[in-house]
PyMOL Python script that loads the backbone (N, CA, C, O; Angstrom):
from pymol import cmd

cmd.read_pdbstr("""\
ATOM      1  N   UNK A   1      -1.086  38.800  17.395  1.00  0.00           N
ATOM      2  CA  UNK A   1      -1.117  37.357  17.241  1.00  0.00           C
ATOM      3  C   UNK A   1       0.293  36.835  16.981  1.00  0.00           C
ATOM      4  O   UNK A   1       1.033  37.425  16.194  1.00  0.00           O
ATOM      5  N   UNK A   2       0.667  35.752  17.625  1.00  0.00           N
ATOM      6  CA  UNK A   2       1.995  35.193  17.388  1.00  0.00           C
ATOM      7  C   UNK A   2       2.058  34.528  16.009  1.00  0.00           C
ATOM      8  O   UNK A   2       1.089  33.931  15.542  1.00  0.00           O
ATOM      9  N   UNK A   3       3.210  34.650  15.385  1.00  0.00           N
ATOM     10  CA  UNK A   3       3.406  34.026  14.070  1.00  0.00           C
ATOM     11  C   UNK A   3       3.517  32.517  14.232  1.00  0.00           C
ATOM     12  O   UNK A   3       4.068  32.025  15.217  1.00  0.00           O
ATOM     13  N   UNK A   4       2.993  31.793  13.260  1.00  0.00           N
ATOM     14  CA  UNK A   4       3.082  30.332  13.306  1.00  0.00           C
ATOM     15  C   UNK A   4       4.520  29.901  13.072  1.00  0.00           C
ATOM     16  O   UNK A   4       5.230  30.471  12.244  1.00  0.00           O
ATOM     17  N   UNK A   5       4.931  28.898  13.808  1.00  0.00           N
ATOM     18  CA  UNK A   5       6.277  28.364  13.638  1.00  0.00           C
ATOM     19  C   UNK A   5       6.344  27.614  12.305  1.00  0.00           C
ATOM     20  O   UNK A   5       5.448  26.835  11.980  1.00  0.00           O
ATOM     21  N   UNK A   6       7.387  27.848  11.555  1.00  0.00           N
ATOM     22  CA  UNK A   6       7.549  27.168  10.269  1.00  0.00           C
ATOM     23  C   UNK A   6       7.829  25.688  10.519  1.00  0.00           C
ATOM     24  O   UNK A   6       8.713  25.329  11.296  1.00  0.00           O
ATOM     25  N   UNK A   7       7.059  24.846   9.846  1.00  0.00           N
ATOM     26  CA  UNK A   7       7.256  23.410  10.014  1.00  0.00           C
ATOM     27  C   UNK A   7       8.328  22.940   9.051  1.00  0.00           C
ATOM     28  O   UNK A   7       8.427  23.427   7.925  1.00  0.00           O
ATOM     29  N   UNK A   8       9.120  21.998   9.500  1.00  0.00           N
ATOM     30  CA  UNK A   8      10.185  21.465   8.672  1.00  0.00           C
ATOM     31  C   UNK A   8       9.582  20.550   7.604  1.00  0.00           C
ATOM     32  O   UNK A   8       8.696  19.745   7.891  1.00  0.00           O
ATOM     33  N   UNK A   9      10.065  20.680   6.394  1.00  0.00           N
ATOM     34  CA  UNK A   9       9.547  19.869   5.290  1.00  0.00           C
ATOM     35  C   UNK A   9      10.686  19.192   4.555  1.00  0.00           C
ATOM     36  O   UNK A   9      11.847  19.578   4.687  1.00  0.00           O
ATOM     37  N   UNK A  10      10.337  18.175   3.775  1.00  0.00           N
ATOM     38  CA  UNK A  10      11.298  17.522   2.891  1.00  0.00           C
ATOM     39  C   UNK A  10      10.683  17.447   1.505  1.00  0.00           C
ATOM     40  O   UNK A  10       9.464  17.356   1.361  1.00  0.00           O
ATOM     41  N   UNK A  11      11.529  17.484   0.490  1.00  0.00           N
ATOM     42  CA  UNK A  11      11.081  17.311  -0.890  1.00  0.00           C
ATOM     43  C   UNK A  11      11.496  15.913  -1.330  1.00  0.00           C
ATOM     44  O   UNK A  11      12.650  15.513  -1.180  1.00  0.00           O
ATOM     45  N   UNK A  12      10.535  15.187  -1.872  1.00  0.00           N
ATOM     46  CA  UNK A  12      10.760  13.807  -2.289  1.00  0.00           C
ATOM     47  C   UNK A  12      10.522  13.720  -3.786  1.00  0.00           C
ATOM     48  O   UNK A  12       9.521  14.229  -4.291  1.00  0.00           O
ATOM     49  N   UNK A  13      11.440  13.077  -4.495  1.00  0.00           N
ATOM     50  CA  UNK A  13      11.340  12.928  -5.955  1.00  0.00           C
ATOM     51  C   UNK A  13      11.312  11.446  -6.306  1.00  0.00           C
ATOM     52  O   UNK A  13      12.093  10.655  -5.778  1.00  0.00           O
ATOM     53  N   UNK A  14      10.398  11.081  -7.208  1.00  0.00           N
ATOM     54  CA  UNK A  14      10.364   9.707  -7.703  1.00  0.00           C
ATOM     55  C   UNK A  14      11.420   9.565  -8.790  1.00  0.00           C
ATOM     56  O   UNK A  14      11.461  10.363  -9.726  1.00  0.00           O
ATOM     57  N   UNK A  15      12.279   8.546  -8.670  1.00  0.00           N
ATOM     58  CA  UNK A  15      13.368   8.366  -9.631  1.00  0.00           C
ATOM     59  C   UNK A  15      13.273   7.054 -10.407  1.00  0.00           C
ATOM     60  O   UNK A  15      13.982   6.874 -11.397  1.00  0.00           O
ATOM     61  N   UNK A  16      12.407   6.136  -9.973  1.00  0.00           N
ATOM     62  CA  UNK A  16      12.235   4.869 -10.683  1.00  0.00           C
ATOM     63  C   UNK A  16      10.754   4.605 -10.865  1.00  0.00           C
ATOM     64  O   UNK A  16       9.924   5.137 -10.127  1.00  0.00           O
ATOM     65  N   UNK A  17      10.429   3.789 -11.842  1.00  0.00           N
ATOM     66  CA  UNK A  17       9.046   3.482 -12.154  1.00  0.00           C
ATOM     67  C   UNK A  17       8.436   2.513 -11.145  1.00  0.00           C
ATOM     68  O   UNK A  17       9.137   1.713 -10.525  1.00  0.00           O
ATOM     69  N   UNK A  18       7.121   2.601 -10.994  1.00  0.00           N
ATOM     70  CA  UNK A  18       6.396   1.695 -10.104  1.00  0.00           C
ATOM     71  C   UNK A  18       5.919   0.452 -10.846  1.00  0.00           C
ATOM     72  O   UNK A  18       5.338  -0.446 -10.237  1.00  0.00           O
ATOM     73  N   UNK A  19       6.154   0.392 -12.135  1.00  0.00           N
ATOM     74  CA  UNK A  19       5.712  -0.762 -12.922  1.00  0.00           C
ATOM     75  C   UNK A  19       6.445  -2.011 -12.443  1.00  0.00           C
ATOM     76  O   UNK A  19       7.669  -2.008 -12.311  1.00  0.00           O
ATOM     77  N   UNK A  20       5.702  -3.062 -12.187  1.00  0.00           N
ATOM     78  CA  UNK A  20       6.279  -4.329 -11.761  1.00  0.00           C
ATOM     79  C   UNK A  20       6.621  -4.390 -10.282  1.00  0.00           C
ATOM     80  O   UNK A  20       7.195  -5.378  -9.826  1.00  0.00           O
ATOM     81  N   UNK A  21       6.283  -3.364  -9.532  1.00  0.00           N
ATOM     82  CA  UNK A  21       6.566  -3.344  -8.088  1.00  0.00           C
ATOM     83  C   UNK A  21       5.373  -3.929  -7.333  1.00  0.00           C
ATOM     84  O   UNK A  21       4.256  -3.932  -7.849  1.00  0.00           O
ATOM     85  N   UNK A  22       5.601  -4.421  -6.123  1.00  0.00           N
ATOM     86  CA  UNK A  22       4.489  -4.928  -5.323  1.00  0.00           C
ATOM     87  C   UNK A  22       3.441  -3.848  -5.051  1.00  0.00           C
ATOM     88  O   UNK A  22       3.748  -2.657  -5.029  1.00  0.00           O
ATOM     89  N   UNK A  23       2.226  -4.279  -4.850  1.00  0.00           N
ATOM     90  CA  UNK A  23       1.116  -3.349  -4.624  1.00  0.00           C
ATOM     91  C   UNK A  23       1.367  -2.434  -3.435  1.00  0.00           C
ATOM     92  O   UNK A  23       0.983  -1.265  -3.462  1.00  0.00           O
ATOM     93  N   UNK A  24       2.008  -2.953  -2.391  1.00  0.00           N
ATOM     94  CA  UNK A  24       2.259  -2.117  -1.208  1.00  0.00           C
ATOM     95  C   UNK A  24       3.211  -0.964  -1.530  1.00  0.00           C
ATOM     96  O   UNK A  24       3.047   0.137  -1.006  1.00  0.00           O
ATOM     97  N   UNK A  25       4.208  -1.209  -2.391  1.00  0.00           N
ATOM     98  CA  UNK A  25       5.135  -0.148  -2.770  1.00  0.00           C
ATOM     99  C   UNK A  25       4.442   0.891  -3.646  1.00  0.00           C
ATOM    100  O   UNK A  25       4.702   2.086  -3.506  1.00  0.00           O
ATOM    101  N   UNK A  26       3.572   0.457  -4.538  1.00  0.00           N
ATOM    102  CA  UNK A  26       2.803   1.401  -5.359  1.00  0.00           C
ATOM    103  C   UNK A  26       1.878   2.234  -4.485  1.00  0.00           C
ATOM    104  O   UNK A  26       1.662   3.417  -4.748  1.00  0.00           O
ATOM    105  N   UNK A  27       1.331   1.611  -3.439  1.00  0.00           N
ATOM    106  CA  UNK A  27       0.448   2.334  -2.527  1.00  0.00           C
ATOM    107  C   UNK A  27       1.206   3.414  -1.761  1.00  0.00           C
ATOM    108  O   UNK A  27       0.672   4.497  -1.521  1.00  0.00           O
ATOM    109  N   UNK A  28       2.440   3.126  -1.379  1.00  0.00           N
ATOM    110  CA  UNK A  28       3.247   4.118  -0.668  1.00  0.00           C
ATOM    111  C   UNK A  28       3.538   5.304  -1.586  1.00  0.00           C
ATOM    112  O   UNK A  28       3.470   6.451  -1.146  1.00  0.00           O
ATOM    113  N   UNK A  29       3.860   5.047  -2.844  1.00  0.00           N
ATOM    114  CA  UNK A  29       4.075   6.140  -3.792  1.00  0.00           C
ATOM    115  C   UNK A  29       2.826   7.004  -3.895  1.00  0.00           C
ATOM    116  O   UNK A  29       2.910   8.232  -3.892  1.00  0.00           O
ATOM    117  N   UNK A  30       1.672   6.359  -3.986  1.00  0.00           N
ATOM    118  CA  UNK A  30       0.422   7.104  -4.062  1.00  0.00           C
ATOM    119  C   UNK A  30       0.144   7.903  -2.798  1.00  0.00           C
ATOM    120  O   UNK A  30      -0.363   9.023  -2.868  1.00  0.00           O
ATOM    121  N   UNK A  31       0.472   7.338  -1.653  1.00  0.00           N
ATOM    122  CA  UNK A  31       0.260   8.041  -0.383  1.00  0.00           C
ATOM    123  C   UNK A  31       1.139   9.275  -0.266  1.00  0.00           C
ATOM    124  O   UNK A  31       0.744  10.274   0.335  1.00  0.00           O
ATOM    125  N   UNK A  32       2.322   9.203  -0.838  1.00  0.00           N
ATOM    126  CA  UNK A  32       3.201  10.373  -0.849  1.00  0.00           C
ATOM    127  C   UNK A  32       2.756  11.404  -1.874  1.00  0.00           C
ATOM    128  O   UNK A  32       3.169  12.562  -1.814  1.00  0.00           O
ATOM    129  N   UNK A  33       1.913  10.987  -2.817  1.00  0.00           N
ATOM    130  CA  UNK A  33       1.441  11.907  -3.848  1.00  0.00           C
ATOM    131  C   UNK A  33       2.281  11.891  -5.102  1.00  0.00           C
ATOM    132  O   UNK A  33       2.157  12.780  -5.945  1.00  0.00           O
ATOM    133  N   UNK A  34       3.138  10.892  -5.236  1.00  0.00           N
ATOM    134  CA  UNK A  34       4.008  10.804  -6.410  1.00  0.00           C
ATOM    135  C   UNK A  34       3.291  10.057  -7.529  1.00  0.00           C
ATOM    136  O   UNK A  34       2.675   9.017  -7.294  1.00  0.00           O
ATOM    137  N   UNK A  35       3.374  10.593  -8.751  1.00  0.00           N
ATOM    138  CA  UNK A  35       2.620  10.042  -9.863  1.00  0.00           C
ATOM    139  C   UNK A  35       3.483   9.532 -11.012  1.00  0.00           C
ATOM    140  O   UNK A  35       3.083   8.618 -11.732  1.00  0.00           O
ATOM    141  N   UNK A  36       4.661  10.117 -11.184  1.00  0.00           N
ATOM    142  CA  UNK A  36       5.491   9.745 -12.328  1.00  0.00           C
ATOM    143  C   UNK A  36       6.959  10.018 -12.001  1.00  0.00           C
ATOM    144  O   UNK A  36       7.275  10.657 -10.998  1.00  0.00           O
ATOM    145  N   UNK A  37       7.836   9.532 -12.850  1.00  0.00           N
ATOM    146  CA  UNK A  37       9.268   9.738 -12.660  1.00  0.00           C
ATOM    147  C   UNK A  37       9.575  11.240 -12.759  1.00  0.00           C
ATOM    148  O   UNK A  37       9.004  11.946 -13.590  1.00  0.00           O
ATOM    149  N   UNK A  38      10.473  11.707 -11.911  1.00  0.00           N
ATOM    150  CA  UNK A  38      10.888  13.100 -11.765  1.00  0.00           C
ATOM    151  C   UNK A  38       9.810  14.006 -11.180  1.00  0.00           C
ATOM    152  O   UNK A  38       9.961  15.228 -11.195  1.00  0.00           O
ATOM    153  N   UNK A  39       8.738  13.436 -10.672  1.00  0.00           N
ATOM    154  CA  UNK A  39       7.714  14.224  -9.984  1.00  0.00           C
ATOM    155  C   UNK A  39       8.181  14.466  -8.554  1.00  0.00           C
ATOM    156  O   UNK A  39       8.595  13.536  -7.862  1.00  0.00           O
ATOM    157  N   UNK A  40       8.111  15.717  -8.118  1.00  0.00           N
ATOM    158  CA  UNK A  40       8.539  16.084  -6.766  1.00  0.00           C
ATOM    159  C   UNK A  40       7.351  16.578  -5.963  1.00  0.00           C
ATOM    160  O   UNK A  40       6.467  17.258  -6.485  1.00  0.00           O
ATOM    161  N   UNK A  41       7.344  16.229  -4.694  1.00  0.00           N
ATOM    162  CA  UNK A  41       6.340  16.734  -3.766  1.00  0.00           C
ATOM    163  C   UNK A  41       7.037  17.200  -2.500  1.00  0.00           C
ATOM    164  O   UNK A  41       8.111  16.710  -2.151  1.00  0.00           O
ATOM    165  N   UNK A  42       6.420  18.147  -1.820  1.00  0.00           N
ATOM    166  CA  UNK A  42       6.952  18.624  -0.544  1.00  0.00           C
ATOM    167  C   UNK A  42       6.022  18.131   0.549  1.00  0.00           C
ATOM    168  O   UNK A  42       4.815  18.370   0.505  1.00  0.00           O
ATOM    169  N   UNK A  43       6.583  17.448   1.520  1.00  0.00           N
ATOM    170  CA  UNK A  43       5.803  16.885   2.615  1.00  0.00           C
ATOM    171  C   UNK A  43       6.406  17.328   3.941  1.00  0.00           C
ATOM    172  O   UNK A  43       7.600  17.614   4.033  1.00  0.00           O
ATOM    173  N   UNK A  44       5.565  17.378   4.958  1.00  0.00           N
ATOM    174  CA  UNK A  44       6.033  17.710   6.293  1.00  0.00           C
ATOM    175  C   UNK A  44       6.974  16.608   6.775  1.00  0.00           C
ATOM    176  O   UNK A  44       6.730  15.425   6.542  1.00  0.00           O
ATOM    177  N   UNK A  45       8.038  17.004   7.440  1.00  0.00           N
ATOM    178  CA  UNK A  45       9.049  16.047   7.896  1.00  0.00           C
ATOM    179  C   UNK A  45       8.587  15.412   9.205  1.00  0.00           C
ATOM    180  O   UNK A  45       8.895  15.903  10.291  1.00  0.00           O
ATOM    181  N   UNK A  46       7.846  14.314   9.085  1.00  0.00           N
ATOM    182  CA  UNK A  46       7.333  13.590  10.243  1.00  0.00           C
ATOM    183  C   UNK A  46       7.873  12.163  10.206  1.00  0.00           C
ATOM    184  O   UNK A  46       8.340  11.707   9.163  1.00  0.00           O
ATOM    185  N   UNK A  47       7.813  11.457  11.330  1.00  0.00           N
ATOM    186  CA  UNK A  47       8.247  10.056  11.323  1.00  0.00           C
ATOM    187  C   UNK A  47       7.444   9.201  10.346  1.00  0.00           C
ATOM    188  O   UNK A  47       7.986   8.254   9.775  1.00  0.00           O
ATOM    189  N   UNK A  48       6.176   9.512  10.145  1.00  0.00           N
ATOM    190  CA  UNK A  48       5.345   8.738   9.215  1.00  0.00           C
ATOM    191  C   UNK A  48       5.847   8.893   7.779  1.00  0.00           C
ATOM    192  O   UNK A  48       5.960   7.908   7.048  1.00  0.00           O
ATOM    193  N   UNK A  49       6.145  10.118   7.382  1.00  0.00           N
ATOM    194  CA  UNK A  49       6.642  10.363   6.024  1.00  0.00           C
ATOM    195  C   UNK A  49       8.027   9.757   5.862  1.00  0.00           C
ATOM    196  O   UNK A  49       8.326   9.170   4.822  1.00  0.00           O
ATOM    197  N   UNK A  50       8.874   9.891   6.871  1.00  0.00           N
ATOM    198  CA  UNK A  50      10.209   9.285   6.807  1.00  0.00           C
ATOM    199  C   UNK A  50      10.112   7.766   6.679  1.00  0.00           C
ATOM    200  O   UNK A  50      10.910   7.146   5.977  1.00  0.00           O
ATOM    201  N   UNK A  51       9.134   7.172   7.358  1.00  0.00           N
ATOM    202  CA  UNK A  51       8.935   5.728   7.262  1.00  0.00           C
ATOM    203  C   UNK A  51       8.504   5.303   5.876  1.00  0.00           C
ATOM    204  O   UNK A  51       8.937   4.263   5.378  1.00  0.00           O
ATOM    205  N   UNK A  52       7.640   6.112   5.238  1.00  0.00           N
ATOM    206  CA  UNK A  52       7.223   5.802   3.863  1.00  0.00           C
ATOM    207  C   UNK A  52       8.402   5.872   2.904  1.00  0.00           C
ATOM    208  O   UNK A  52       8.560   5.016   2.034  1.00  0.00           O
ATOM    209  N   UNK A  53       9.229   6.903   3.072  1.00  0.00           N
ATOM    210  CA  UNK A  53      10.412   7.035   2.214  1.00  0.00           C
ATOM    211  C   UNK A  53      11.367   5.871   2.451  1.00  0.00           C
ATOM    212  O   UNK A  53      11.978   5.370   1.507  1.00  0.00           O
ATOM    213  N   UNK A  54      11.500   5.439   3.697  1.00  0.00           N
ATOM    214  CA  UNK A  54      12.405   4.334   4.024  1.00  0.00           C
ATOM    215  C   UNK A  54      11.913   3.012   3.446  1.00  0.00           C
ATOM    216  O   UNK A  54      12.713   2.104   3.219  1.00  0.00           O
ATOM    217  N   UNK A  55      10.611   2.892   3.205  1.00  0.00           N
ATOM    218  CA  UNK A  55      10.056   1.657   2.669  1.00  0.00           C
ATOM    219  C   UNK A  55      10.351   1.504   1.175  1.00  0.00           C
ATOM    220  O   UNK A  55      10.383   0.385   0.662  1.00  0.00           O
ATOM    221  N   UNK A  56      10.567   2.624   0.475  1.00  0.00           N
ATOM    222  CA  UNK A  56      10.802   2.558  -0.977  1.00  0.00           C
ATOM    223  C   UNK A  56      12.039   3.377  -1.382  1.00  0.00           C
ATOM    224  O   UNK A  56      11.949   4.218  -2.277  1.00  0.00           O
ATOM    225  N   UNK A  57      13.185   3.146  -0.740  1.00  0.00           N
ATOM    226  CA  UNK A  57      14.355   3.979  -1.057  1.00  0.00           C
ATOM    227  C   UNK A  57      14.880   3.767  -2.475  1.00  0.00           C
ATOM    228  O   UNK A  57      15.578   4.629  -3.009  1.00  0.00           O
ATOM    229  N   UNK A  58      14.555   2.631  -3.089  1.00  0.00           N
ATOM    230  CA  UNK A  58      15.007   2.343  -4.447  1.00  0.00           C
ATOM    231  C   UNK A  58      14.160   3.049  -5.497  1.00  0.00           C
ATOM    232  O   UNK A  58      14.520   3.053  -6.674  1.00  0.00           O
ATOM    233  N   UNK A  59      13.035   3.649  -5.092  1.00  0.00           N
ATOM    234  CA  UNK A  59      12.154   4.332  -6.034  1.00  0.00           C
ATOM    235  C   UNK A  59      12.176   5.853  -5.890  1.00  0.00           C
ATOM    236  O   UNK A  59      11.798   6.565  -6.820  1.00  0.00           O
ATOM    237  N   UNK A  60      12.613   6.355  -4.740  1.00  0.00           N
ATOM    238  CA  UNK A  60      12.572   7.792  -4.481  1.00  0.00           C
ATOM    239  C   UNK A  60      13.904   8.287  -3.945  1.00  0.00           C
ATOM    240  O   UNK A  60      14.769   7.505  -3.550  1.00  0.00           O
ATOM    241  N   UNK A  61      14.046   9.603  -3.941  1.00  0.00           N
ATOM    242  CA  UNK A  61      15.199  10.218  -3.280  1.00  0.00           C
ATOM    243  C   UNK A  61      14.711  11.496  -2.596  1.00  0.00           C
ATOM    244  O   UNK A  61      13.788  12.160  -3.069  1.00  0.00           O
ATOM    245  N   UNK A  62      15.344  11.821  -1.486  1.00  0.00           N
ATOM    246  CA  UNK A  62      15.054  13.063  -0.788  1.00  0.00           C
ATOM    247  C   UNK A  62      15.911  14.140  -1.434  1.00  0.00           C
ATOM    248  O   UNK A  62      17.139  14.087  -1.386  1.00  0.00           O
ATOM    249  N   UNK A  63      15.242  15.123  -2.040  1.00  0.00           N
ATOM    250  CA  UNK A  63      15.948  16.145  -2.798  1.00  0.00           C
ATOM    251  C   UNK A  63      16.581  17.154  -1.850  1.00  0.00           C
ATOM    252  O   UNK A  63      17.769  17.455  -1.965  1.00  0.00           O
ATOM    253  N   UNK A  64      15.793  17.678  -0.915  1.00  0.00           N
ATOM    254  CA  UNK A  64      16.326  18.678   0.019  1.00  0.00           C
ATOM    255  C   UNK A  64      15.459  18.687   1.256  1.00  0.00           C
ATOM    256  O   UNK A  64      14.304  18.261   1.239  1.00  0.00           O
ATOM    257  N   UNK A  65      16.031  19.171   2.307  1.00  0.00           N
ATOM    258  CA  UNK A  65      15.305  19.356   3.555  1.00  0.00           C
ATOM    259  C   UNK A  65      15.274  20.855   3.817  1.00  0.00           C
ATOM    260  O   UNK A  65      16.317  21.509   3.826  1.00  0.00           O
ATOM    261  N   UNK A  66      14.093  21.394   4.026  1.00  0.00           N
ATOM    262  CA  UNK A  66      13.964  22.836   4.271  1.00  0.00           C
ATOM    263  C   UNK A  66      13.360  23.059   5.644  1.00  0.00           C
ATOM    264  O   UNK A  66      12.703  22.184   6.209  1.00  0.00           O
ATOM    265  N   UNK A  67      13.602  24.254   6.166  1.00  0.00           N
ATOM    266  CA  UNK A  67      13.070  24.590   7.490  1.00  0.00           C
ATOM    267  C   UNK A  67      11.855  25.440   7.347  1.00  0.00           C
ATOM    268  O   UNK A  67      11.255  25.833   8.348  1.00  0.00           O
TER     269      UNK A  67
END
""", "prot")
cmd.dss("prot")
cmd.show_as("cartoon", "prot")
cmd.util.cbc("prot")
cmd.orient("prot")
């Protein structure tokens, strides 16, 4: 059986609070799976995930990109 190709991922960390932010921005944080400040999640590097990160750049940072 052929080995599965490793999918490229990115790690996203929440760096600012969602308190006082518009509902749509809080929803994006929830969609990424982020719950609190300094919480990190690893997500597949897709245009959809990149778009979510681009919508809230003041609340998150991309920690690293892995292959």
